[in-house]
C-alpha positions in Angstrom: 0.3 0.2 0.1 1.5 3.6 -0.7 2.5 5.8 2.5 3.5 8.4 1.0 0.8 12.3 1.5 -2.5 12.2 -0.4 -4.7 14.5 -0.7 -8.5 13.8 -0.5 -11.2 14.0 -3.7 -12.7 16.7 -2.4 -10.3 19.5 -3.3 -9.0 17.5 -6.2 -12.2 16.1 -7.3 -15.1 17.6 -6.2 -16.0 19.4 -9.5 -14.2 16.6 -11.3 -15.8 13.5 -10.2 -12.7 12.0 -11.1 -12.6 8.5 -8.6 -16.4 9.3 -8.1 -18.9 6.4 -8.9 -21.1 6.7 -11.3 -18.9 8.6 -13.5 -20.5 12.4 -14.5 -22.0 12.2 -17.7 -20.1 15.1 -19.5 -17.4 12.8 -19.2 -14.8 15.9 -18.2 -13.9 17.0 -15.2 -14.2 20.9 -14.2 -11.4 23.2 -12.8 -12.2 27.2 -12.5 -10.3 29.4 -10.9 -10.5 31.0 -7.7 -11.3 34.5 -8.7 -14.2 33.1 -11.1 -12.7 32.5 -14.6 -14.2 30.5 -17.3 -14.2 26.9 -16.1 -11.6 24.7 -17.9 -11.9 20.6 -18.7 -10.3 17.7 -18.7 -11.5 14.7 -20.4 -10.2 11.4 -22.3 -9.9 12.3 -26.0 -13.0 11.1 -28.0 -12.9 9.5 -31.7 -13.6 5.9 -33.4 -12.3 3.8 -30.4 -14.1 5.9 -27.8 -15.9 3.1 -26.1 -19.1 5.1 -25.4 -20.9 7.0 -28.3 -22.5 9.7 -27.5 -21.1 11.9 -24.7 -17.5 10.0 -24.7 -15.9 8.0 -22.3 -15.7 8.9 -18.7 -12.7 7.0 -17.5 -9.5 5.3 -19.4 -9.8 1.8 -19.4 -6.2 0.1 -20.0 -4.9 -3.7 -20.0 -1.7 -4.6 -20.4 1.5 -7.7 -19.4 4.1 -6.6 -17.4 6.4 -5.1 -19.2 4.5 -3.6 -22.2 3.8 0.4 -23.2 0.3 1.1 -23.3 -1.2 4.2 -25.1 -4.2 6.9 -24.8 -4.7 10.6 -25.5 -6.2 13.2 -22.5 -8.3 16.4 -24.0 -8.4 19.5 -22.0 -10.7 22.2 -23.3 -10.3 25.8 -22.7 -13.5 28.1 -22.8 -12.3 30.8 -22.2 -10.7 34.2 -24.1 -7.1 33.9 -22.6 -4.8 31.4 -22.8 -4.5 28.4 -20.2 -1.2 26.8 -19.3 -2.4 23.5 -17.9 0.3 21.0 -16.1 0.1 17.3 -16.7 1.0 14.1 -14.2 0.1 11.2 -13.3 -1.1 9.8 -9.7 -1.7 6.5 -7.6 -5.5 6.4 -6.0 -5.9 5.0 -2.7 -8.2 4.5 -0.2 -8.2 7.2 2.9 -8.9 5.2 6.2 -13.1 5.5 6.1 -13.1 4.4 2.4 -13.0 8.0 0.9 -11.1 7.8 -2.3 -8.1 9.6 -2.9 -5.3 10.4 -5.2 -1.2 10.6 -4.3 0.1 14.3 -3.9 2.5 15.5 -6.5 5.5 13.4 -7.3 4.7 10.8 -4.5 3.5 8.5 -6.9 4.8 4.4 -6.4 2.5 2.8 -8.7 0.3 3.1 -11.4 1.0 7.0 -11.2 4.4 6.8 -11.3 4.1 4.3 -14.7 2.0 7.8 -16.6 4.3 10.0 -18.7 2.4 12.8 -20.8 3.9 13.3 -23.8 4.1 17.3 -22.7 4.4 17.8 -19.0 3.1 21.6 -19.5 0.3 22.8 -21.9 -0.4 26.3 -23.0 -4.2 25.7 -24.5 -5.4 29.1 -27.2 -8.4 30.5 -25.9 -11.9 29.2 -27.1 -10.0 25.6 -28.5 -9.1 22.1 -26.6 -5.5 20.5 -27.4 -4.6 16.7 -26.9 -2.0 15.5 -25.2 -0.8 11.8 -25.8 0.4 10.0 -22.7 2.0 6.3 -22.4 1.6 4.0 -19.7 4.6 1.9 -18.8 4.0 -1.5 -17.1 7.0 -3.2 -15.1 8.4 -6.3 -15.9 7.7 -6.9 -12.2 4.5 -5.6 -12.1 2.0 -7.2 -9.9 -1.5 -8.8 -12.3 -4.4 -7.3 -11.4 -5.7 -3.6 -11.1 -3.7 -0.5 -10.4 -5.9 2.6 -10.1 -4.5 6.0 -11.5 -5.4 8.9 -12.6 -4.8 12.0 -15.1 -4.2 14.9 -13.2 -4.5 18.5 -14.8 -3.2 21.7 -12.7 -4.0 25.3 -13.4 -4.6 28.4 -11.9 -5.0 27.2 -8.5 -6.8 24.1 -9.3 -6.8 20.4 -9.7 -9.3 18.3 -11.7 -8.5 14.6 -13.4 -9.5 12.1 -14.7 -9.9 8.0 -13.6 -7.5 5.3 -15.1 -8.5 2.1 -14.7 -5.7 0.0 -15.6 -5.5 -3.9 -14.8 -2.3 -5.6 -15.6 -2.7 -9.3 -17.1 -2.0 -12.2 -15.1 -4.0 -13.9 -12.4 -6.5 -12.4 -10.5 -7.7 -12.8 -6.9 -10.8 -11.5 -5.2 -10.4 -11.8 -1.5 -11.4 -9.4 1.7 -11.7 -10.0 5.4 -13.5 -8.4 8.0 -11.5 -7.8 11.1 -11.9 -5.6 14.3 -15.5 -5.4 14.8 -16.1 -3.2 18.1 -20.0 -3.3 18.7 -20.4 0.2 21.1 -23.4 2.3 22.1 -23.9 4.3 18.6 -23.7 1.5 16.2 -20.9 -1.2 15.1 -17.5 -0.3 13.5 -15.1 -3.0 11.2 -12.4 -3.1 9.5 -12.5 -4.3 6.0 -9.5 -5.2 4.2 -8.4 -6.4 0.5 -6.4 -9.1 0.7 -6.5 -9.8 -3.7 -5.5 -7.5 -5.9 -8.8 -6.8 -7.8 -10.8 -3.6 -6.9 -13.9 -4.7 -4.8 -17.4 -3.0 -4.4 -18.2 -4.8 -1.6 -21.8 -6.2 0.0 -22.5 -5.7 3.6 -25.6 -7.9 5.7 -25.4 -7.4 9.4 -27.7 -8.9 12.4 -27.6 -8.3 16.0 -29.0 -10.4 18.4 -30.0 -9.6 21.7 -31.3 -11.3 24.9 -35.0 -9.7 25.0 -35.3 -10.4 20.8 -33.5 -8.7 17.9 -31.8 -5.6 17.5 -30.5 -5.4 14.0 -31.5 -7.5 10.6 -29.8 -5.6 7.5 -30.0 -8.0 4.1 -27.1 -7.5 2.1 -27.0 -4.3 0.3 -24.2 -2.1 -1.4 -21.8 0.1 0.6 -20.8 3.2 -0.6 -16.9 2.2 -1.0 -14.2 0.9 -3.6 -11.9 -0.5 -2.0 -8.7 -1.1 -3.5 -6.3 -3.7 -3.8 -4.2 -4.1 -0.7 -6.1 -1.4 1.2 -7.7 -1.2 4.9 -10.8 1.2 5.8 -13.0 1.4 8.9 -16.8 1.5 8.2 -19.6 2.4 10.4 -23.0 0.6 11.1 -25.4 2.5 13.5 -28.0 0.9 15.3 -31.8 1.3 13.5 -33.5 3.2 16.7 -32.4 3.8 20.0 -29.2 2.0 21.4 -29.3 -1.1 23.3 -30.1 -0.6 27.2 -29.7 -3.1 29.4 -28.6 -5.9 27.2 -26.2 -8.2 25.8 -25.4 -8.1 22.3 -23.9 -10.3 19.7 -23.5 -9.1 16.2 -22.6 -10.8 12.5 -21.1 -9.4 10.0 -20.9 -11.1 6.6 -19.7 -8.9 3.3 -19.3 -10.4 -0.1 -17.8 -8.7 -3.0 -17.4 -10.0 -6.6 -15.5 -12.7 -7.7 -16.3 -14.8 -4.9 -15.3 -12.6 -2.4 -16.5 -13.3 1.1 -16.0 -13.4 4.7 -18.1 -13.1 8.3 -16.8 -11.9 11.5 -18.7 -11.6 15.2 -18.3 -9.5 17.7 -20.5 -8.6 21.6 -20.9 -6.4 24.0 -23.3 -5.8 27.1 -25.3 -2.4 27.4 -25.7 -1.7 31.4 -27.3 1.9 32.1 -24.7 2.5 35.2 -25.8 6.0 35.5 -29.2 5.0 35.9 -28.3 2.0 38.1 -26.2 4.2 40.3 -29.3 6.5 40.9 -30.9 3.5 41.7 -28.2 1.6 43.5 -27.9 4.6 46.4 -31.6 4.7 47.0 -31.2 0.9 47.5 -28.2 1.7 49.8 -30.6 4.1 51.6 -33.2 1.8 52.1 -31.1 -1.2 53.1 -29.3 1.0 55.6 -32.4 2.5 57.1 -33.9 -1.6 57.3 -30.5 -2.8 58.9 -31.0 0.7 61.4 -34.7 -0.8 62.5 -33.6 -4.3 63.1 -30.8 -3.7 65.0 -33.4 -1.7 67.0 -35.5 -4.1 67.3 -32.8 -6.8 68.6 -31.3 -4.6 71.3 -35.0 -3.0 72.4 -35.7 -7.3 72.3 -32.5 -7.8 74.4 -33.6 -5.2 76.9 -36.8 -7.0 77.5 -35.1 -10.0 77.9 -32.7 -9.1 80.4 -35.4 -6.8 82.6 -37.3 -10.2 82.6 -34.7 -12.3 83.8 -34.1 -10.0 87.1 -37.5 -10.0 87.6 -37.6 -13.5 87.2 -34.3 -14.5 89.6 -34.7 -15.6 93.3 -34.4 -13.2 96.9 -31.7 -14.4 99.0 -32.4 -14.9 102.5 -29.9 -14.6 105.9 -29.3 -18.5 107.2 -30.6 -19.3 110.2 -32.5 -16.1 111.5 -35.5 -16.4 109.7 -35.3 -13.1 108.5 -34.7 -10.8 105.7 -31.0 -9.3 105.6 
């Protein structure tokens, strides 16, 4: 997994749709100048080989064996009335910790982003026109088979925009995932999802939770809003439906599936005790118990005193011997 700095998609692709699913219908990624200038766009070049007929390709799709050199073309459109200078670079795609998608920062690509080479890194696009820039993807001879997601990123006027690159290196593929570190809490169920294979996964989740007093949660398989890249780990969260469990012991089972036969299950449990309420109730009980103990002890002492008095009254009187008179 790449460990270099990353920038989130919010900044790079809030207007671009680079890594978002589904892709924007226009197939173009837009970037506007901070001063409110005209929008410029970057998109895959269209033509007779375009994969979609009407609006052009939403992304680049390339596949090749290790050691091959793949080619494609990106288009930068400048609708403004002034020339625009745009810089182009390749970037790795990555998952952030919560499952969002991001791209590597400038100069830190170590996977497919480092394999991308634009024919020109700096392009000056005349007003009201567009420029088509070829690029190559050189797949290393030791590249691991499977998916290597990346992007073509354009920078101009203080903004970035880009188009996603779906790259698959030919060879054996494996779809596998694991569900780990299930944590059951008052707000819901947190867990880690790890892609153990070499293909991009779009997982589905089914979750069930049973308590002592019945079912707490039962959600059938549904798509997660996560595109899990190979080798990545994300932390996800499943909230309770309605109020959190109280005074209950809950067992949870998570089942995650994905294309290619990927599947895994994990369980977790937790006891929910309203300690605050019990503490207040416990204080009252202690007061009642203390009063009862004081009352019982007082009754016991009273009974003991009565017994002593009775024993004293029933005791025989002593008389002086030989005189017949009381002393």
